[in-house]
N, CA, C and O atoms as CSV, one atom per row, in Angstrom:
chain,resi,resn,atom,element,x,y,z
A,1,MET,N,N,103.320,39.362,113.165
A,1,MET,CA,C,104.108,40.548,112.969
A,1,MET,C,C,103.199,41.695,112.574
A,1,MET,O,O,102.573,41.644,111.516
A,2,LEU,N,N,103.112,42.734,113.404
A,2,LEU,CA,C,102.307,43.917,113.191
A,2,LEU,C,C,100.823,43.608,113.061
A,2,LEU,O,O,100.050,44.449,112.602
A,3,GLY,N,N,100.423,42.415,113.459
A,3,GLY,CA,C,99.017,42.059,113.400
A,3,GLY,C,C,98.506,41.870,111.980
A,3,GLY,O,O,97.297,41.918,111.757
A,4,LEU,N,N,99.394,41.658,111.016
A,4,LEU,CA,C,98.982,41.503,109.623
A,4,LEU,C,C,98.973,40.028,109.257
A,4,LEU,O,O,99.823,39.255,109.698
A,5,SER,N,N,98.040,39.674,108.480
A,5,SER,CA,C,97.912,38.288,108.044
A,5,SER,C,C,98.128,38.218,106.547
A,5,SER,O,O,97.687,39.094,105.802
A,6,ARG,N,N,98.801,37.186,106.117
A,6,ARG,CA,C,99.019,37.024,104.666
A,6,ARG,C,C,97.742,36.581,103.960
A,6,ARG,O,O,97.648,36.646,102.734
A,7,LYS,N,N,96.780,36.140,104.723
A,7,LYS,CA,C,95.533,35.680,104.145
A,7,LYS,C,C,94.623,36.851,103.796
A,7,LYS,O,O,93.629,36.658,103.095
A,8,ASN,N,N,94.928,38.051,104.262
A,8,ASN,CA,C,94.072,39.197,104.030
A,8,ASN,C,C,94.878,40.345,103.415
A,8,ASN,O,O,95.240,41.287,104.121
A,9,PRO,N,N,95.162,40.278,102.109
A,9,PRO,CA,C,95.971,41.321,101.472
A,9,PRO,C,C,95.255,42.673,101.438
A,9,PRO,O,O,95.918,43.709,101.379
A,10,HIS,N,N,93.933,42.690,101.473
A,10,HIS,CA,C,93.199,43.956,101.451
A,10,HIS,C,C,93.450,44.754,102.740
A,10,HIS,O,O,93.528,45.982,102.721
A,11,ARG,N,N,93.571,44.042,103.834
A,11,ARG,CA,C,93.853,44.699,105.123
A,11,ARG,C,C,95.230,45.364,105.074
A,11,ARG,O,O,95.408,46.473,105.579
A,12,ILE,N,N,96.188,44.691,104.470
A,12,ILE,CA,C,97.534,45.257,104.330
A,12,ILE,C,C,97.469,46.515,103.470
A,12,ILE,O,O,98.086,47.525,103.808
A,13,GLU,N,N,96.746,46.469,102.385
A,13,GLU,CA,C,96.616,47.633,101.502
A,13,GLU,C,C,95.935,48.788,102.230
A,13,GLU,O,O,96.315,49.944,102.049
A,14,GLU,N,N,94.935,48.485,103.048
A,14,GLU,CA,C,94.257,49.524,103.822
A,14,GLU,C,C,95.227,50.194,104.792
A,14,GLU,O,O,95.261,51.420,104.905
A,15,ARG,N,N,96.009,49.381,105.486
A,15,ARG,CA,C,96.966,49.937,106.440
A,15,ARG,C,C,98.049,50.742,105.733
A,15,ARG,O,O,98.463,51.787,106.236
A,16,LEU,N,N,98.511,50.282,104.587
A,16,LEU,CA,C,99.506,51.039,103.829
A,16,LEU,C,C,98.923,52.364,103.339
A,16,LEU,O,O,99.600,53.393,103.347
A,17,GLY,N,N,97.662,52.325,102.915
A,17,GLY,CA,C,96.998,53.554,102.492
A,17,GLY,C,C,96.865,54.540,103.650
A,17,GLY,O,O,97.080,55.740,103.478
A,18,ALA,N,N,96.514,54.031,104.823
A,18,ALA,CA,C,96.396,54.884,106.007
A,18,ALA,C,C,97.765,55.455,106.396
A,18,ALA,O,O,97.879,56.617,106.783
A,19,LEU,N,N,98.784,54.627,106.285
A,19,LEU,CA,C,100.135,55.085,106.601
A,19,LEU,C,C,100.585,56.174,105.633
A,19,LEU,O,O,101.193,57.162,106.045
A,20,LYS,N,N,100.286,55.995,104.345
A,20,LYS,CA,C,100.632,57.005,103.348
A,20,LYS,C,C,99.889,58.304,103.626
A,20,LYS,O,O,100.458,59.388,103.494
A,21,SER,N,N,98.630,58.201,104.006
A,21,SER,CA,C,97.839,59.383,104.340
A,21,SER,C,C,98.428,60.102,105.551
A,21,SER,O,O,98.495,61.331,105.575
A,22,ASP,N,N,98.856,59.333,106.557
A,22,ASP,CA,C,99.475,59.939,107.743
A,22,ASP,C,C,100.774,60.654,107.376
A,22,ASP,O,O,101.038,61.750,107.870
A,23,PHE,N,N,101.578,60.045,106.520
A,23,PHE,CA,C,102.829,60.671,106.096
A,23,PHE,C,C,102.569,61.948,105.300
A,23,PHE,O,O,103.295,62.930,105.450
A,24,ASP,N,N,101.546,61.938,104.460
A,24,ASP,CA,C,101.206,63.145,103.706
A,24,ASP,C,C,100.777,64.272,104.647
A,24,ASP,O,O,101.175,65.423,104.466
A,25,ALA,N,N,99.966,63.938,105.647
A,25,ALA,CA,C,99.534,64.940,106.622
A,25,ALA,C,C,100.729,65.463,107.419
A,25,ALA,O,O,100.822,66.659,107.695
A,26,LEU,N,N,101.637,64.567,107.786
A,26,LEU,CA,C,102.832,64.979,108.521
A,26,LEU,C,C,103.686,65.923,107.676
A,26,LEU,O,O,104.219,66.911,108.181
A,27,GLN,N,N,103.809,65.615,106.402
A,27,GLN,CA,C,104.598,66.466,105.509
A,27,GLN,C,C,103.975,67.868,105.419
A,27,GLN,O,O,104.693,68.867,105.464
A,28,ARG,N,N,102.660,67.942,105.295
A,28,ARG,CA,C,101.995,69.250,105.247
A,28,ARG,C,C,102.207,70.024,106.549
A,28,ARG,O,O,102.447,71.231,106.529
A,29,ASP,N,N,102.115,69.318,107.680
A,29,ASP,CA,C,102.321,69.976,108.972
A,29,ASP,C,C,103.743,70.491,109.127
A,29,ASP,O,O,103.955,71.579,109.663
A,30,VAL,N,N,104.714,69.722,108.663
A,30,VAL,CA,C,106.114,70.139,108.753
A,30,VAL,C,C,106.353,71.371,107.882
A,30,VAL,O,O,107.082,72.278,108.283
A,31,VAL,N,N,105.751,71.409,106.705
A,31,VAL,CA,C,105.899,72.572,105.825
A,31,VAL,C,C,105.299,73.811,106.492
A,31,VAL,O,O,105.901,74.884,106.451
A,32,LYS,N,N,104.126,73.675,107.101
A,32,LYS,CA,C,103.508,74.803,107.799
A,32,LYS,C,C,104.378,75.268,108.964
A,32,LYS,O,O,104.562,76.468,109.167
A,33,LEU,N,N,104.910,74.319,109.723
A,33,LEU,CA,C,105.763,74.659,110.853
A,33,LEU,C,C,107.025,75.376,110.378
A,33,LEU,O,O,107.438,76.369,110.976
A,34,ALA,N,N,107.633,74.878,109.312
A,34,ALA,CA,C,108.849,75.508,108.785
A,34,ALA,C,C,108.556,76.928,108.301
A,34,ALA,O,O,109.378,77.825,108.489
A,35,SER,N,N,107.421,77.136,107.694
A,35,SER,CA,C,107.051,78.476,107.250
A,35,SER,C,C,106.888,79.415,108.430
A,35,SER,O,O,107.332,80.562,108.382
A,36,GLY,N,N,106.254,78.934,109.489
A,36,GLY,CA,C,106.077,79.747,110.684
A,36,GLY,C,C,107.407,80.079,111.342
A,36,GLY,O,O,107.629,81.214,111.763
A,37,VAL,N,N,108.282,79.099,111.430
A,37,VAL,CA,C,109.597,79.316,112.027
A,37,VAL,C,C,110.401,80.300,111.191
A,37,VAL,O,O,111.108,81.148,111.736
A,38,GLN,N,N,110.298,80.194,109.882
A,38,GLN,CA,C,111.024,81.103,108.995
A,38,GLN,C,C,110.573,82.545,109.230
A,38,GLN,O,O,111.401,83.455,109.280
A,39,GLY,N,N,109.282,82.751,109.370
A,39,GLY,CA,C,108.769,84.095,109.603
A,39,GLY,C,C,109.248,84.664,110.931
A,39,GLY,O,O,109.634,85.830,111.009
A,40,VAL,N,N,109.222,83.846,111.969
A,40,VAL,CA,C,109.674,84.294,113.286
A,40,VAL,C,C,111.172,84.583,113.253
A,40,VAL,O,O,111.621,85.588,113.804
A,41,ALA,N,N,111.947,83.708,112.613
A,41,ALA,CA,C,113.393,83.914,112.535
A,41,ALA,C,C,113.723,85.190,111.761
A,41,ALA,O,O,114.616,85.942,112.151
A,42,ARG,N,N,113.014,85.428,110.681
A,42,ARG,CA,C,113.249,86.645,109.897
A,42,ARG,C,C,112.942,87.894,110.734
A,42,ARG,O,O,113.684,88.876,110.694
A,43,GLU,N,N,111.849,87.843,111.484
A,43,GLU,CA,C,111.471,88.977,112.331
A,43,GLU,C,C,112.515,89.218,113.425
A,43,GLU,O,O,112.902,90.360,113.672
A,44,LYS,N,N,112.967,88.150,114.074
A,44,LYS,CA,C,113.978,88.286,115.127
A,44,LYS,C,C,115.290,88.813,114.560
A,44,LYS,O,O,115.922,89.674,115.171
A,45,ALA,N,N,115.710,88.309,113.401
A,45,ALA,CA,C,116.952,88.771,112.786
A,45,ALA,C,C,116.856,90.247,112.426
A,45,ALA,O,O,117.816,90.996,112.602
A,46,SER,N,N,115.714,90.659,111.929
A,46,SER,CA,C,115.513,92.063,111.590
A,46,SER,C,C,115.596,92.940,112.837
A,46,SER,O,O,116.213,94.004,112.811
A,47,THR,N,N,114.979,92.497,113.918
A,47,THR,CA,C,115.018,93.244,115.169
A,47,THR,C,C,116.444,93.328,115.701
A,47,THR,O,O,116.887,94.389,116.143
A,48,LEU,N,N,117.161,92.207,115.657
A,48,LEU,CA,C,118.550,92.217,116.128
A,48,LEU,C,C,119.415,93.140,115.279
A,48,LEU,O,O,120.280,93.841,115.803
A,49,TYR,N,N,119.185,93.140,113.992
A,49,TYR,CA,C,119.943,94.020,113.099
A,49,TYR,C,C,119.693,95.484,113.449
A,49,TYR,O,O,120.629,96.275,113.561
A,50,GLU,N,N,118.438,95.829,113.618
A,50,GLU,CA,C,118.098,97.216,113.946
A,50,GLU,C,C,118.662,97.622,115.305
A,50,GLU,O,O,119.177,98.730,115.455
A,51,ASN,N,N,118.567,96.727,116.302
A,51,ASN,CA,C,119.109,97.025,117.623
A,51,ASN,C,C,120.629,97.140,117.581
A,51,ASN,O,O,121.209,98.006,118.235
A,52,GLY,N,N,121.260,96.276,116.822
A,52,GLY,CA,C,122.715,96.325,116.688
A,52,GLY,C,C,123.170,97.597,116.014
A,52,GLY,O,O,124.186,98.182,116.390
A,53,GLU,N,N,122.425,98.020,115.027
A,53,GLU,CA,C,122.762,99.265,114.327
A,53,GLU,C,C,122.620,100.465,115.275
A,53,GLU,O,O,123.470,101.355,115.282
A,54,ALA,N,N,121.568,100.484,116.055
A,54,ALA,CA,C,121.358,101.580,117.004
A,54,ALA,C,C,122.443,101.576,118.078
A,54,ALA,O,O,122.960,102.634,118.438
A,55,TRP,N,N,122.795,100.391,118.595
A,55,TRP,CA,C,123.828,100.286,119.612
A,55,TRP,C,C,125.172,100.782,119.065
A,55,TRP,O,O,125.910,101.489,119.752
A,56,THR,N,N,125.476,100.402,117.825
A,56,THR,CA,C,126.727,100.837,117.199
A,56,THR,C,C,126.753,102.351,117.054
A,56,THR,O,O,127.766,102.985,117.348
A,57,ASP,N,N,125.656,102.928,116.608
A,57,ASP,CA,C,125.600,104.381,116.447
A,57,ASP,C,C,125.787,105.093,117.789
A,57,ASP,O,O,126.453,106.126,117.865
A,58,GLU,N,N,125.193,104.531,118.843
A,58,GLU,CA,C,125.303,105.143,120.160
A,58,GLU,C,C,126.717,105.075,120.721
A,58,GLU,O,O,127.164,106.007,121.390
A,59,ASN,N,N,127.422,103.986,120.458
A,59,ASN,CA,C,128.726,103.763,121.072
A,59,ASN,C,C,129.906,104.142,120.188
A,59,ASN,O,O,131.054,104.023,120.617
A,60,LEU,N,N,129.660,104.583,118.998
A,60,LEU,CA,C,130.748,104.945,118.099
A,60,LEU,C,C,131.551,106.119,118.646
A,60,LEU,O,O,132.769,106.161,118.473
A,61,GLY,N,N,130.907,107.055,119.290
A,61,GLY,CA,C,131.612,108.190,119.889
A,61,GLY,C,C,132.584,107.744,120.968
A,61,GLY,O,O,133.691,108.273,121.064
A,62,ASN,N,N,132.176,106.768,121.786
A,62,ASN,CA,C,133.056,106.248,122.831
A,62,ASN,C,C,134.294,105.592,122.234
A,62,ASN,O,O,135.395,105.738,122.763
A,63,VAL,N,N,134.114,104.876,121.143
A,63,VAL,CA,C,135.241,104.220,120.489
A,63,VAL,C,C,136.196,105.264,119.926
A,63,VAL,O,O,137.412,105.137,120.066
A,64,ARG,N,N,135.661,106.270,119.304
A,64,ARG,CA,C,136.509,107.334,118.760
A,64,ARG,C,C,137.307,108.022,119.863
A,64,ARG,O,O,138.491,108.311,119.693
A,65,ASP,N,N,136.658,108.278,120.982
A,65,ASP,CA,C,137.350,108.913,122.108
A,65,ASP,C,C,138.470,108.018,122.636
A,65,ASP,O,O,139.561,108.498,122.944
A,66,ALA,N,N,138.199,106.725,122.739
A,66,ALA,CA,C,139.213,105.795,123.237
A,66,ALA,C,C,140.402,105.729,122.287
A,66,ALA,O,O,141.548,105.661,122.731
A,67,ILE,N,N,140.140,105.749,120.988
A,67,ILE,CA,C,141.224,105.708,120.005
A,67,ILE,C,C,142.042,106.991,120.082
A,67,ILE,O,O,143.268,106.950,119.982
A,68,ARG,N,N,141.378,108.129,120.259
A,68,ARG,CA,C,142.112,109.406,120.375
A,68,ARG,C,C,142.955,109.447,121.645
A,68,ARG,O,O,144.066,109.977,121.637
A,69,ASP,N,N,142.434,108.890,122.733
A,69,ASP,CA,C,143.149,108.908,124.009
A,69,ASP,C,C,144.355,107.957,123.997
A,69,ASP,O,O,145.409,108.278,124.546
A,70,GLN,N,N,144.192,106.787,123.367
A,70,GLN,CA,C,145.257,105.779,123.387
A,70,GLN,C,C,145.432,105.174,121.995
A,70,GLN,O,O,145.020,104.036,121.770
A,71,PRO,N,N,146.027,105.902,121.065
A,71,PRO,CA,C,146.137,105.410,119.699
A,71,PRO,C,C,147.050,104.193,119.566
A,71,PRO,O,O,146.772,103.313,118.752
A,72,LEU,N,N,148.118,104.121,120.332
A,72,LEU,CA,C,149.029,102.981,120.236
A,72,LEU,C,C,148.344,101.699,120.700
A,72,LEU,O,O,148.441,100.669,120.033
A,73,ALA,N,N,147.660,101.751,121.825
A,73,ALA,CA,C,146.951,100.573,122.330
A,73,ALA,C,C,145.864,100.143,121.348
A,73,ALA,O,O,145.683,98.950,121.106
A,74,ALA,N,N,145.143,101.104,120.785
A,74,ALA,CA,C,144.088,100.774,119.822
A,74,ALA,C,C,144.683,100.103,118.593
A,74,ALA,O,O,144.129,99.130,118.082
A,75,GLY,N,N,145.811,100.625,118.120
A,75,GLY,CA,C,146.464,100.023,116.948
A,75,GLY,C,C,146.935,98.606,117.218
A,75,GLY,O,O,146.795,97.730,116.365
A,76,LEU,N,N,147.497,98.373,118.413
A,76,LEU,CA,C,147.959,97.021,118.751
A,76,LEU,C,C,146.784,96.050,118.888
A,76,LEU,O,O,146.880,94.890,118.487
A,77,ILE,N,N,145.707,96.519,119.440
A,77,ILE,CA,C,144.513,95.663,119.556
A,77,ILE,C,C,143.993,95.301,118.170
A,77,ILE,O,O,143.659,94.144,117.915
A,78,LEU,N,N,143.923,96.275,117.281
A,78,LEU,CA,C,143.452,96.000,115.918
A,78,LEU,C,C,144.395,95.065,115.179
A,78,LEU,O,O,143.954,94.195,114.428
A,79,LEU,N,N,145.699,95.246,115.393
A,79,LEU,CA,C,146.675,94.370,114.755
A,79,LEU,C,C,146.503,92.929,115.244
A,79,LEU,O,O,146.546,91.989,114.450
A,80,GLY,N,N,146.308,92.766,116.541
A,80,GLY,CA,C,146.086,91.429,117.103
A,80,GLY,C,C,144.798,90.800,116.592
A,80,GLY,O,O,144.767,89.614,116.263
A,81,ALA,N,N,143.742,91.593,116.525
A,81,ALA,CA,C,142.468,91.069,116.017
A,81,ALA,C,C,142.601,90.657,114.553
A,81,ALA,O,O,142.057,89.633,114.141
A,82,GLY,N,N,143.320,91.450,113.775
A,82,GLY,CA,C,143.542,91.097,112.369
A,82,GLY,C,C,144.352,89.835,112.228
A,82,GLY,O,O,144.078,89.017,111.350
A,83,ALA,N,N,145.361,89.660,113.089
A,83,ALA,CA,C,146.168,88.439,113.041
A,83,ALA,C,C,145.330,87.210,113.380
A,83,ALA,O,O,145.461,86.168,112.737
A,84,VAL,N,N,144.471,87.330,114.387
A,84,VAL,CA,C,143.614,86.196,114.766
A,84,VAL,C,C,142.642,85.863,113.639
A,84,VAL,O,O,142.476,84.694,113.289
A,85,LEU,N,N,142.002,86.877,113.070
A,85,LEU,CA,C,141.064,86.627,111.967
A,85,LEU,C,C,141.782,86.039,110.757
A,85,LEU,O,O,141.272,85.123,110.112
A,86,GLY,N,N,142.967,86.568,110.451
A,86,GLY,CA,C,143.739,86.024,109.331
A,86,GLY,C,C,144.094,84.573,109.546
A,86,GLY,O,O,143.992,83.764,108.624
A,87,ALA,N,N,144.515,84.227,110.766
A,87,ALA,CA,C,144.863,82.831,111.072
A,87,ALA,C,C,143.640,81.932,110.946
A,87,ALA,O,O,143.740,80.813,110.444
A,88,LEU,N,N,142.492,82.413,111.395
A,88,LEU,CA,C,141.270,81.599,111.293
A,88,LEU,C,C,140.834,81.405,109.848
A,88,LEU,O,O,140.408,80.315,109.464
A,89,LEU,N,N,140.940,82.458,109.051
A,89,LEU,CA,C,140.472,82.373,107.669
A,89,LEU,C,C,141.426,81.583,106.776
A,89,LEU,O,O,140.995,80.976,105.796
A,90,LEU,N,N,142.707,81.587,107.104
A,90,LEU,CA,C,143.681,80.860,106.279
A,90,LEU,C,C,143.910,79.439,106.748
A,90,LEU,O,O,144.652,78.681,106.123
A,91,ARG,N,N,143.272,79.081,107.848
A,91,ARG,CA,C,143.408,77.728,108.400
A,91,ARG,C,C,142.725,76.724,107.487
A,91,ARG,O,O,141.644,76.984,106.959
A,92,ARG,N,N,143.357,75.590,107.307
A,92,ARG,CA,C,142.789,74.561,106.414
A,92,ARG,C,C,142.294,73.393,107.152
A,92,ARG,O,O,141.790,72.447,106.546
């Protein structure tokens, strides 16, 4: 089994030591990878936030015009959206 002999306990200890060393190295690598991913995710989220803010600022005039042109339709759409969000948030 695994090429280990009960007659040679030192060999087992050596392999366990090597395995522990490999796990320690893997743990360090995972921490480095997670740090790198965190930095990239933070950068992407920041970019998306800034782009979303710019898009909203650009299109806010169009929304205002649509609401002025059709206030009843806009009100019904908002009422429906509020009902859907309320149902989702109060769902158990």
